[in-house]
VOKE-130051 format. One line per field, with one value per residue (C-alpha): x, y, z. Coordinates in Angstrom, 1 decimal, m for minus. Last residue first. Example, Ala and Ser with C-alpha at 12.3 -4.5 7.8 and 13.67 -1.06 7.14 Angstrom:
2
X = (13.7,12.3)
Y = (m1.1,m4.5)
Z = (7.1,7.8)
end
This chain:
765
X = (19.1,22.0,22.9,18.9,18.7,22.3,20.8,22.3,24.2,25.2,27.0,25.2,22.1,20.4,23.5,24.3,20.2,19.7,21.7,20.6,17.2,18.5,19.5,16.3,14.6,12.5,13.2,12.1,13.4,16.3,18.9,20.3,19.1,16.6,13.5,14.7,13.6,10.3,9.1,11.5,9.5,6.4,3.1,4.2,4.3,7.2,10.1,9.5,8.5,12.0,13.1,16.7,18.3,21.2,23.2,25.4,28.1,31.9,33.2,30.0,27.7,26.5,28.4,25.7,23.2,25.1,26.6,22.8,21.3,23.5,22.8,19.2,16.4,13.2,9.0,7.9,11.2,12.8,15.6,16.3,19.6,20.1,20.7,22.0,22.3,22.6,27.1,26.2,28.3,25.6,23.3,25.7,26.5,23.1,22.3,25.5,24.5,21.0,22.5,24.9,22.6,19.8,22.3,23.2,19.6,17.3,15.8,12.2,9.2,8.2,10.8,10.8,13.8,14.3,15.1,15.8,16.5,17.4,17.5,19.1,16.3,19.7,19.0,15.4,16.9,14.3,12.4,12.4,11.1,11.3,10.5,11.2,14.0,14.0,17.5,20.0,23.2,25.0,27.4,25.7,25.4,22.0,22.2,18.9,16.7,12.7,11.1,8.2,6.3,5.9,6.9,7.0,8.4,8.6,9.3,6.1,5.8,9.2,8.3,5.0,5.9,8.4,5.6,3.4,6.2,7.6,3.3,3.2,5.7,5.3,1.8,2.7,4.9,3.6,0.1,1.6,1.3,m2.1,m4.3,m7.0,m5.7,m5.9,m9.5,m10.6,m9.6,m12.2,m14.8,m17.3,m20.6,m21.1,m23.9,m26.4,m28.5,m29.3,m27.9,m31.9,m32.3,m29.2,m31.3,m29.6,m27.9,m26.0,m23.1,m20.6,m17.1,m18.7,m22.2,m25.6,m27.9,m31.2,m32.0,m29.8,m26.5,m24.2,m23.6,m22.7,m20.1,m20.5,m18.0,m18.0,m17.6,m18.3,m20.0,m20.8,m24.5,m26.0,m23.1,m22.1,m22.5,m19.6,m21.2,m20.2,m18.0,m15.4,m11.5,m9.5,m12.3,m11.5,m14.5,m13.8,m10.8,m12.4,m14.3,m11.7,m9.4,m12.7,m13.1,m9.9,m10.5,m9.3,m9.4,m12.1,m13.7,m16.3,m14.7,m13.1,m10.8,m7.4,m6.5,m3.5,m4.5,m5.0,m1.4,1.0,m3.1,m2.6,m0.4,m2.6,m0.4,m1.1,2.5,3.3,0.6,0.8,m2.4,m2.3,m5.9,m5.8,m6.5,m8.9,m10.9,m10.3,m11.1,m14.8,m15.0,m15.1,m12.7,m12.3,m9.6,m9.8,m7.7,m4.6,m5.3,m2.5,m0.6,m4.4,m5.0,m1.4,m1.2,m3.6,m2.3,0.8,m1.3,1.3,m0.9,m3.6,m1.9,m2.2,m4.3,m2.1,m0.3,m3.5,m7.6,m6.5,m7.6,m5.1,m2.3,m3.0,m3.2,0.2,1.2,0.2,1.9,5.1,4.6,4.4,7.2,7.5,9.9,13.7,16.5,19.6,22.5,21.3,19.4,18.3,17.4,15.1,13.4,12.0,11.1,9.4,7.3,6.3,4.9,2.9,3.9,1.5,0.5,1.2,m0.8,0.2,m1.7,m1.5,2.0,3.0,6.5,7.5,7.5,10.2,8.5,10.4,9.8,9.8,11.5,14.8,14.5,13.8,13.7,11.5,10.8,12.6,9.6,7.6,3.9,4.1,4.5,5.2,7.4,8.9,8.9,11.0,13.6,14.2,15.0,19.2,18.3,16.9,15.5,12.6,9.1,6.9,4.0,3.8,1.2,m0.2,m1.3,m1.5,1.0,0.5,2.0,3.0,6.2,6.5,8.8,8.3,11.2,11.0,11.2,11.2,9.3,6.6,8.4,6.4,2.8,3.7,4.3,6.3,8.7,7.9,4.6,1.6,0.3,0.2,m3.5,m3.7,m4.3,m3.7,m3.3,m4.5,m4.2,m7.7,m9.6,m8.8,m8.6,m7.6,m7.8,m4.7,m4.4,m2.1,0.4,3.6,7.2,9.5,11.5,15.0,17.9,19.2,21.9,26.0,27.5,30.7,32.3,29.9,32.2,32.7,32.8,36.3,37.5,40.9,42.0,40.7,42.3,40.7,43.5,41.5,42.6,41.1,43.5,44.8,44.5,48.3,48.9,48.5,51.5,54.0,53.4,51.1,51.9,54.4,50.7,50.6,46.8,46.4,43.5,43.1,41.1,41.7,39.3,38.2,36.8,34.1,32.3,34.2,32.4,29.6,27.2,27.7,29.1,27.1,28.7,31.7,34.2,33.0,32.8,36.1,37.2,35.5,37.3,40.8,39.7,39.0,42.1,44.3,43.0,45.6,48.4,48.6,48.4,51.1,49.4,46.1,42.9,39.8,36.7,34.6,30.7,30.7,27.0,28.2,28.2,30.9,32.8,32.5,33.8,36.6,37.7,37.2,39.9,42.1,41.8,42.3,45.5,45.7,44.0,46.7,45.9,44.3,40.5,39.8,36.8,33.7,33.4,30.8,32.6,28.7,25.4,22.6,19.9,17.1,15.4,18.3,16.3,16.0,14.6,17.6,20.0,21.1,21.2,24.3,26.8,25.4,26.4,24.7,28.4,28.9,31.9,33.3,33.4,37.2,37.3,40.3,43.2,45.0,46.9,44.6,42.5,38.7,35.7,32.8,29.7,25.9,22.9,19.9,18.2,16.4,18.7,22.5,20.9,18.5,21.3,24.1,21.5,21.3,20.1,20.9,22.8,26.2,25.5,24.4,27.2,27.3,26.7,28.9,29.8,30.9,33.4,34.1,34.4,36.7,38.8,39.2,39.9,42.8,45.5,42.8,44.0,40.0,39.8,37.4,34.0,32.1,28.5,26.6,23.1,21.1,18.0,15.3,15.9,15.1,11.8,10.0,7.3,9.5,13.4,12.8,9.8,8.8,12.0,13.3,10.8,12.0,14.7,13.9,12.6,14.8,17.2,16.4,14.2,15.2,15.4,16.0,14.1,16.1,13.8,9.9,8.2,10.5,14.1,15.7,19.3,20.3,19.8,19.1,16.8,14.4,13.7,14.6,17.8,18.1,20.2,19.5,22.3,24.7,27.9,27.1,27.3,30.8,31.4,30.5,32.2,35.9,35.0,35.3,32.0,32.4,30.5,29.6,26.0,24.2,21.0,19.4,22.3,22.7,25.2,27.2,26.3,27.3,30.5,31.6,31.3,33.2,36.0,36.2,36.4,39.5,40.1,36.5,36.4,31.8,31.7,29.2,25.7,24.9,25.0,23.1,19.8,18.6,20.7,22.2,25.3,25.1,25.8,28.6,30.2,30.3,31.8,34.9,35.6,35.6,38.0,40.6,41.0,42.6,40.4,37.6,34.3,31.3,28.4,26.6,23.2,20.7,16.8,15.5,13.6,10.1,7.8,5.1,3.8,0.5,m2.5,m4.6,m8.4,m10.2,m9.8)
Y = (m81.0,m79.0,m77.4,m77.3,m74.9,m72.7,m72.3,m73.8,m71.2,m73.4,m72.6,m73.9,m74.3,m72.6,m69.3,m69.2,m69.6,m66.8,m64.9,m65.8,m65.0,m61.4,m60.7,m61.5,m59.0,m59.3,m61.7,m61.9,m63.9,m63.0,m65.6,m67.7,m71.6,m74.0,m71.5,m68.5,m71.9,m72.4,m68.4,m68.4,m68.0,m66.0,m67.1,m70.8,m73.7,m72.6,m72.6,m76.2,m77.4,m76.2,m73.5,m72.8,m69.7,m69.3,m65.8,m65.0,m62.1,m62.6,m65.9,m66.9,m69.7,m71.9,m74.2,m74.4,m76.0,m79.7,m79.8,m79.1,m81.6,m84.4,m82.6,m84.2,m81.0,m81.7,m81.9,m78.9,m78.4,m74.9,m73.9,m70.1,m68.3,m64.7,m62.1,m58.8,m56.0,m53.0,m54.6,m57.4,m59.9,m60.9,m62.1,m64.3,m66.5,m66.8,m68.7,m70.6,m71.4,m72.6,m75.0,m76.3,m77.2,m78.8,m80.8,m82.0,m82.7,m81.4,m84.6,m85.2,m84.7,m81.4,m80.2,m76.4,m74.6,m70.9,m67.6,m64.7,m61.0,m58.0,m54.2,m52.3,m50.7,m49.0,m50.7,m52.6,m54.0,m53.9,m57.2,m59.2,m63.3,m65.8,m69.1,m73.0,m72.0,m74.6,m75.0,m74.7,m74.9,m71.1,m68.4,m65.9,m64.9,m66.6,m69.2,m71.1,m70.9,m72.4,m70.1,m71.8,m69.3,m65.4,m62.9,m59.4,m55.9,m57.7,m54.5,m54.0,m57.5,m59.2,m61.7,m62.0,m61.7,m64.9,m67.4,m66.9,m67.7,m70.2,m71.9,m71.5,m73.1,m75.8,m76.7,m76.3,m79.2,m79.6,m79.8,m83.9,m85.1,m86.6,m83.0,m83.2,m80.6,m78.3,m79.1,m81.2,m83.5,m86.5,m86.7,m88.9,m87.8,m90.0,m92.9,m93.7,m94.3,m93.5,m96.5,m97.1,m94.1,m95.0,m97.0,m98.3,m97.9,m100.4,m98.5,m101.3,m99.2,m96.2,m97.3,m94.8,m93.5,m92.7,m90.9,m88.4,m86.8,m85.5,m81.7,m83.9,m85.8,m90.0,m92.2,m95.6,m98.9,m102.4,m104.6,m105.2,m105.5,m104.4,m100.7,m99.8,m95.9,m93.5,m90.3,m86.8,m83.7,m81.7,m81.1,m78.0,m75.8,m73.2,m73.0,m76.8,m76.4,m74.0,m76.2,m78.7,m75.8,m74.9,m78.8,m79.1,m76.5,m73.0,m71.6,m69.6,m66.0,m66.8,m67.0,m64.9,m67.0,m68.6,m67.3,m69.7,m69.3,m73.6,m74.1,m75.5,m77.1,m78.7,m81.9,m83.5,m85.1,m89.2,m90.0,m93.2,m92.7,m88.6,m87.7,m85.4,m83.2,m83.1,m87.1,m87.4,m84.1,m85.6,m89.1,m88.5,m86.0,m89.1,m90.1,m91.0,m92.0,m91.7,m88.0,m90.1,m90.0,m89.5,m85.6,m83.5,m85.2,m85.2,m81.9,m80.6,m82.4,m80.3,m77.5,m74.6,m75.1,m73.0,m70.1,m70.2,m67.8,m65.7,m65.9,m64.5,m66.3,m69.9,m71.0,m67.6,m69.8,m72.9,m70.8,m69.3,m73.0,m74.4,m71.9,m72.4,m75.8,m75.5,m73.5,m69.7,m67.9,m67.1,m66.3,m65.4,m62.7,m60.5,m58.3,m60.9,m62.3,m58.9,m58.8,m61.7,m61.1,m58.0,m60.5,m62.1,m59.7,m57.7,m54.2,m51.6,m48.6,m44.7,m41.7,m38.4,m34.8,m31.7,m31.1,m27.7,m28.1,m30.8,m34.4,m36.6,m40.0,m41.3,m44.8,m45.7,m46.8,m47.4,m45.5,m46.7,m43.4,m43.3,m40.8,m42.2,m44.3,m42.8,m43.9,m44.9,m48.4,m50.7,m48.0,m46.2,m49.0,m51.3,m48.1,m48.0,m51.8,m50.3,m48.5,m51.8,m50.3,m53.0,m52.0,m50.3,m50.3,m54.1,m57.0,m60.2,m59.0,m55.2,m54.0,m51.2,m47.5,m46.2,m43.9,m41.5,m39.0,m36.7,m35.3,m32.2,m30.5,m27.4,m27.1,m25.4,m22.4,m19.9,m21.3,m20.5,m23.5,m22.2,m24.1,m25.7,m26.7,m28.4,m32.0,m33.8,m34.9,m38.8,m41.4,m45.4,m48.1,m51.8,m53.2,m54.6,m51.9,m52.1,m48.2,m47.2,m43.6,m41.8,m40.1,m38.1,m37.2,m35.1,m35.1,m32.0,m30.9,m33.0,m34.1,m37.5,m38.8,m38.8,m42.1,m42.1,m44.8,m46.7,m49.0,m47.7,m44.6,m44.6,m47.7,m46.5,m43.4,m39.9,m39.6,m38.2,m36.7,m36.1,m33.6,m33.0,m30.3,m26.5,m26.2,m25.2,m28.2,m27.7,m25.5,m28.5,m29.4,m31.9,m35.0,m36.8,m37.8,m40.4,m41.4,m39.7,m37.4,m35.6,m34.1,m33.0,m33.6,m32.3,m34.3,m34.1,m36.6,m39.7,m37.3,m39.8,m37.2,m34.9,m30.9,m28.0,m26.1,m23.5,m26.3,m25.3,m22.2,m22.6,m24.0,m21.5,m19.2,m20.6,m21.3,m17.8,m16.3,m18.5,m18.7,m15.2,m15.9,m19.6,m19.8,m23.0,m24.3,m24.9,m24.9,m25.6,m25.5,m28.5,m28.4,m32.6,m33.0,m35.1,m32.5,m30.8,m34.6,m34.0,m30.1,m31.0,m34.5,m32.3,m29.6,m31.8,m33.6,m30.8,m29.8,m25.9,m25.1,m27.7,m29.9,m30.0,m29.8,m28.6,m30.1,m31.8,m35.1,m36.6,m40.7,m43.0,m43.8,m42.6,m40.4,m39.6,m37.3,m34.5,m31.2,m28.7,m25.4,m23.2,m25.9,m23.6,m20.2,m21.5,m21.8,m18.4,m17.0,m16.3,m15.6,m17.1,m19.0,m15.0,m14.7,m14.5,m12.1,m13.6,m12.3,m10.0,m10.8,m11.0,m8.7,m9.6,m8.1,m7.6,m7.5,m7.1,m8.9,m7.2,m10.5,m10.0,m7.5,m9.3,m13.1,m12.5,m10.4,m13.6,m15.5,m14.3,m16.1,m17.8,m20.3,m19.1,m15.3,m14.8,m15.8,m19.1,m18.6,m18.3,m20.2,m19.4,m22.5,m24.6,m20.4,m19.6,m23.0,m22.5,m18.1,m19.4,m17.7,m14.9,m14.2,m14.7,m11.3,m12.0,m10.7,m12.6,m11.8,m11.2,m11.7,m9.4,m9.6,m7.1,m5.3,m1.5,0.8,m2.8,m3.8,m7.0,m7.3,m10.6,m12.9,m12.0,m11.8,m14.7,m17.0,m15.2,m16.1,m19.7,m20.2,m18.6,m21.6,m23.7,m27.0,m28.6,m27.3,m24.4,m21.4,m19.3,m16.8,m15.8,m18.7,m21.0,m22.8,m24.7,m24.4,m27.9,m29.8,m33.4,m32.8,m35.6,m35.0,m37.1,m37.9,m42.0,m43.1,m46.9,m46.6,m46.4,m48.3,m46.7,m42.9,m44.6,m45.8,m42.7,m40.6,m41.7,m41.6,m37.8,m35.5,m32.4,m31.6,m34.5,m34.9,m37.7,m38.6,m39.6,m39.4,m41.9,m40.5,m43.1,m45.0,m42.6,m41.4,m46.0,m46.1,m42.7,m43.8,m47.3,m45.5,m43.0,m40.8,m39.6,m37.7,m37.3,m34.0,m34.2,m32.7,m31.9,m28.5,m27.7,m28.7,m25.8,m25.3,m21.8,m23.2,m27.0,m24.5,m22.6,m25.7,m27.4,m25.1,m24.3,m28.1,m27.9,m25.0,m27.2,m30.2,m32.9,m35.4,m35.0,m33.8,m35.9,m33.9,m36.0,m34.5,m34.6,m34.2,m31.6,m33.0,m33.5,m35.5,m37.8,m40.4,m42.3,m43.5,m45.8,m45.6,m48.9,m52.0)
Z = (28.3,29.0,25.6,24.8,28.6,27.4,23.9,20.7,18.5,15.9,12.6,8.9,10.7,13.4,13.1,10.0,8.5,11.7,9.8,5.9,7.2,8.7,5.1,3.7,6.0,8.6,10.6,14.3,17.5,17.0,17.4,20.0,19.3,20.9,22.2,19.0,16.6,17.4,16.7,14.0,10.8,12.3,12.0,12.9,10.0,7.5,10.1,11.6,8.9,7.6,6.2,4.8,3.5,1.9,0.8,4.3,2.7,3.5,1.7,0.4,0.6,m2.2,m0.2,2.8,0.5,1.1,4.6,5.2,3.5,4.1,7.8,6.4,6.5,8.2,6.7,4.7,2.6,2.2,m0.1,m0.5,m2.4,m1.8,m4.8,m4.4,m7.5,m8.5,m8.4,m11.0,m10.5,m7.9,m10.2,m12.3,m8.3,m7.9,m10.8,m10.8,m6.8,m7.7,m9.9,m7.7,m5.3,m7.0,m8.9,m5.2,m4.3,m2.0,m1.0,m1.0,2.1,0.3,m1.6,m2.2,m4.8,m4.9,m6.4,m4.6,m6.1,m4.1,m5.7,m3.4,m0.7,1.2,4.7,4.2,0.8,m1.9,m2.8,m6.0,m6.0,m7.8,m7.4,m7.8,m9.9,m12.9,m14.6,m17.2,m16.9,m15.5,m17.4,m18.0,m21.9,m23.1,m20.4,m19.7,m16.5,m16.3,m14.3,m10.8,m9.2,m9.6,m7.4,m7.1,m5.2,m1.7,0.3,1.6,4.1,4.7,7.4,6.0,2.4,2.7,4.7,2.3,m0.8,1.3,1.9,m2.0,m2.6,m0.7,m1.9,m5.7,m6.2,m9.6,m8.2,m6.5,m9.9,m9.8,m10.7,m8.3,m6.5,m9.5,m9.4,m6.9,m4.5,m3.3,m0.2,0.4,2.5,5.3,5.3,7.6,4.1,0.4,m0.5,m1.2,m3.8,m5.5,m8.7,m11.0,m15.0,m16.1,m18.2,m16.6,m14.8,m14.9,m13.8,m14.7,m11.7,m11.7,m8.8,m9.6,m8.6,m11.1,m8.9,m5.3,m7.7,m8.1,m7.0,m8.1,m6.6,m8.3,m6.8,m11.4,m11.4,m8.4,m8.3,m5.3,m4.2,m3.0,m3.1,m3.5,m1.9,m3.8,m2.0,m2.5,m3.5,m1.4,0.4,0.7,2.0,5.0,5.5,6.5,8.7,10.5,11.4,12.7,15.2,15.8,18.7,19.7,19.5,16.5,12.8,9.9,7.4,8.1,11.5,13.1,17.1,17.2,14.9,17.6,19.0,15.4,16.8,18.9,21.6,22.2,22.9,21.1,18.7,18.0,17.2,13.0,14.2,10.2,9.7,12.4,10.3,7.1,8.6,9.9,6.2,4.7,2.2,m1.7,m3.9,m7.2,m7.2,m4.6,m0.9,1.8,m0.2,0.7,3.6,5.0,3.4,5.6,8.7,8.2,8.8,7.2,4.6,5.8,5.8,2.0,1.6,2.9,m0.5,m2.9,m2.8,m2.1,m5.8,m7.5,m4.8,m6.9,m10.7,m9.4,m8.9,m12.3,m13.8,m12.0,m13.0,m15.9,m15.9,m16.4,m19.7,m18.1,m20.8,m19.0,m19.1,m16.4,m18.0,m19.6,m16.3,m15.4,m18.9,m18.3,m14.6,m15.8,m18.0,m15.6,m12.7,m15.7,m15.3,m14.1,m15.9,m14.8,m15.9,m15.1,m14.4,m14.5,m17.1,m17.4,m15.9,m19.5,m18.2,m17.1,m15.2,m12.2,m10.5,m7.8,m4.4,m6.1,m9.0,m12.8,m15.2,m17.3,m20.8,m23.2,m24.5,m24.0,m23.0,m19.4,m17.5,m20.6,m22.5,m20.2,m18.1,m20.5,m21.9,m18.1,m17.9,m17.0,m14.6,m12.8,m9.2,m8.8,m10.5,m8.5,m10.0,m10.2,m11.5,m10.3,m6.6,m6.1,m4.6,m2.5,m1.3,m4.7,m5.5,m7.8,m8.7,m11.4,m13.0,m15.0,m18.2,m19.5,m23.1,m21.5,m20.5,m22.5,m21.1,m17.7,m15.4,m12.4,m10.2,m6.4,m8.0,m6.0,m6.6,m9.8,m10.7,m11.0,m13.3,m12.0,m14.7,m14.7,m18.4,m19.8,m19.1,m15.2,m14.0,m10.8,m9.6,m7.9,m5.0,m3.5,m1.4,m1.2,m1.0,m0.6,m3.6,m5.0,m5.1,m4.9,m2.1,m3.3,m2.0,m1.1,m0.3,m2.8,m4.0,m7.3,m6.0,m3.6,m6.1,m6.4,m3.8,m3.1,m0.3,2.7,5.4,8.7,10.7,14.9,15.3,13.9,10.5,11.2,10.3,6.9,6.9,6.9,2.9,1.6,m1.1,2.3,3.6,0.5,m0.1,m3.3,m5.0,m1.8,0.8,4.0,6.4,10.2,12.5,14.2,12.7,14.8,17.8,17.3,19.7,16.9,18.1,17.3,14.9,15.5,14.1,10.8,10.8,12.0,9.5,6.7,8.3,8.4,4.6,3.8,5.3,3.7,0.4,m1.6,1.3,0.3,m3.0,m4.2,m1.0,m3.7,m0.7,m2.5,0.1,0.9,2.6,1.1,m1.1,m3.6,m5.8,m3.6,m3.8,m7.7,m8.1,m6.2,m7.8,m11.5,m10.0,m8.3,m11.9,m14.2,m11.7,m12.7,m9.4,m7.0,m4.4,m0.8,m1.1,2.5,5.3,5.4,5.9,3.5,3.6,3.9,4.7,2.4,3.9,1.0,m0.5,0.1,0.0,m2.7,m2.2,m3.3,m4.2,m7.7,m6.4,m4.3,m7.0,m8.8,m4.8,m2.1,0.3,3.1,1.0,0.5,4.3,4.8,1.4,m1.0,m0.2,m3.4,m6.4,m9.2,m7.9,m7.0,m7.8,m5.6,m6.8,m5.7,m7.2,m6.3,m7.0,m9.6,m12.0,m11.4,m11.3,m15.0,m16.4,m15.5,m16.8,m20.0,m22.4,m26.0,m24.8,m25.9,m27.2,m23.6,m22.0,m20.4,m16.5,m13.1,m10.0,m7.0,m5.8,m9.5,m10.9,m8.0,m8.4,m12.5,m12.4,m9.3,m11.7,m12.5,m16.4,m16.9,m14.1,m11.5,m10.5,m7.1,m8.2,m4.0,m4.0,m2.2,1.2,2.7,m0.5,m0.2,m0.7,m1.8,m3.8,m5.3,m3.3,m0.9,m1.7,m5.4,m6.5,m4.5,m6.2,m9.6,m8.4,m7.6,m11.0,m13.7,m12.3,m15.0,m15.2,m18.0,m22.1,m21.4,m23.1,m26.6,m27.5,m26.8,m28.7,m28.0,m29.4,m27.5,m25.2,m23.6,m26.4,m27.8,m29.7,m29.2,m25.8,m22.3,m23.5,m22.8,m19.6,m21.3,m23.5,m20.2,m22.7,m25.6,m23.9,m22.5,m25.7,m27.5,m25.0,m25.3,m29.0,m29.3,m29.9,m27.5,m23.7,m23.7,m22.4,m19.6,m18.9,m15.8,m13.2,m10.4,m9.0,m7.7,m11.2,m13.3,m10.9,m11.6,m14.9,m15.9,m12.7,m14.9,m18.8,m17.1,m20.2,m19.7,m16.9,m15.2,m13.9,m11.5,m11.2,m7.3,m8.6,m11.6,m8.7,m10.6,m13.8,m15.1,m13.4,m15.4,m18.0,m17.0,m14.6,m18.5,m20.5,m17.5,m17.7,m21.4,m21.3,m18.4,m20.8,m19.3,m20.1,m22.1,m20.3,m19.7,m17.9,m16.0,m15.7,m13.1,m13.9,m11.4,m8.5,m8.3,m5.3,m5.3,m2.4,m3.6,m2.4,m5.2,m5.7,m4.5,m6.6)
end
């Protein structure tokens, strides 16, 4: 394996700040701490009074670790539930004692301050730019709203570092003092404050469709739930200001100026995105004072109703720096690993900062056979990924497009280790309450695929005549080349049509220009060791026919039946070579059903391509805690969704000419149900045959289909034999001609099998 290209991105560690329900002092403490961190404004506040909401926020924001401002039973329960969000250092501290005093454990705002100072202020008679500190009294009724809106820092006595002085001195900050009763400056929301500083040079590293309408948050300044909700909505990337009607006189000037700025932005072609949102914690419009109508037209009431975060209606994006390409060096010493140098850093790596940590997100662009460098997005396996894919159990985070490695800011190179696919499959199913281990048939299937040179080497099995040639002869039966060619050609005795002609454009290996011929297919099978050549010889003594492998042929041969020796020379005239199935294909068990499995996986790889993260063949499943029955799936495929990069698992039952039974369907349905219980996973069931489905089978396979989600995929010889799955079916049915996701294939199954949509010409004929 040559060098591997990887995409690498730095991002800050995202902390979930856990605070006691209703405790405004803990709310204030967490905000002052998070403003010291680069990216801190994107960290959620997690109230511990509602376990369901707390759980939803942790998942929605995909936090890297949790920090409880103080110990509590509720906090301990949340930490236990999310034990996979391991604290990335041995001391669970936000500030660590260094040689020059306390240093933040994670990337802090020292870095953007130093950048801004160098670019705009250093060595200048007059600063090209300056920041702003808004100063208010502790007794100000709006103190908590102001803290959540503009930001402020913990005192030096609390954290050991003076961030307020850092901000004032090196950003030439001017101070605006706010009177307890005077209106806030109309343009205060435009000032460069500590809240703004935490986001310098950071950007969303993905786009996630969700509710992001800008506007105002309508609530009470002393209401804990309103303050937390306001912060979390802004942390998710929504442009908002807080509005309390009880303090209209102080807030109205800034609110109207902010709304005017929103309306002055270029209009979105989709007009609904030009609405101004009025966010609030309840959906009751009667809770809003009439004066809100003075905020202008196109207002939209948005409530943080129950389940809003759980349904992913609001979808916070990960925040990071610009992605860079690097080249990794591959090592094969017992375990495949990739070593690469880190790209230029957007932060400083002074030795004094060596205790600060940052996330390096790594996205490999290849999928080597048999190993995986890009594991599925399953945060519950963080520790497993850390132990097996890195060298620190607490330093890896599962991400939707790769893995995140938490490392020091002074690190210059990283090494990641590939994961074994079968071990990964076992760990994944454990997460869903099932034990998984390779079945004997599955091991045979893997070796079969390996013998054929990988999944795409299995294309030759698309040819029905090839499958018939393998199936039609026992391991003890031999056949001639001419017999093989006739079988592969498959001439219909009634119509005279040559079925092989459907595969003349099939690519199985490099060849001279021209159509594929049956001789080419047979030659490929010989190269792959599917068949071996020998001689059919008749023993002069017992008159029984012997088959002698080419490597064993000698002038004097011994009969395998009577043991007498005889001279083979007189029989070596005017004869074809005799061929027998070889190796795995010489087994008298139809290779454990390996050919339908290999052909199904080959077709899935062709359709899904790079979205396949890993696959394996036959796997025995047993319940640990899941409601399933002991069963075997013929394959497991891990993919990511095309739309949302959601983790997907496909399980399958593959047959040749045998029937898909009710027991097969029932057991696969139970497994899919168990997988789908976790909202971080989508499950699909694939039923495939290298022959047509009967109508009874179709009705049977329809049973696991869900009312509002299509998850069953049927693939018959009509879908497995063409290069693309629906090349033949699209001539008969109203379906998309291409399928590049499991969702596409499930929809095609619906329109072909469960609710057929025949084309007009097909109906008329």
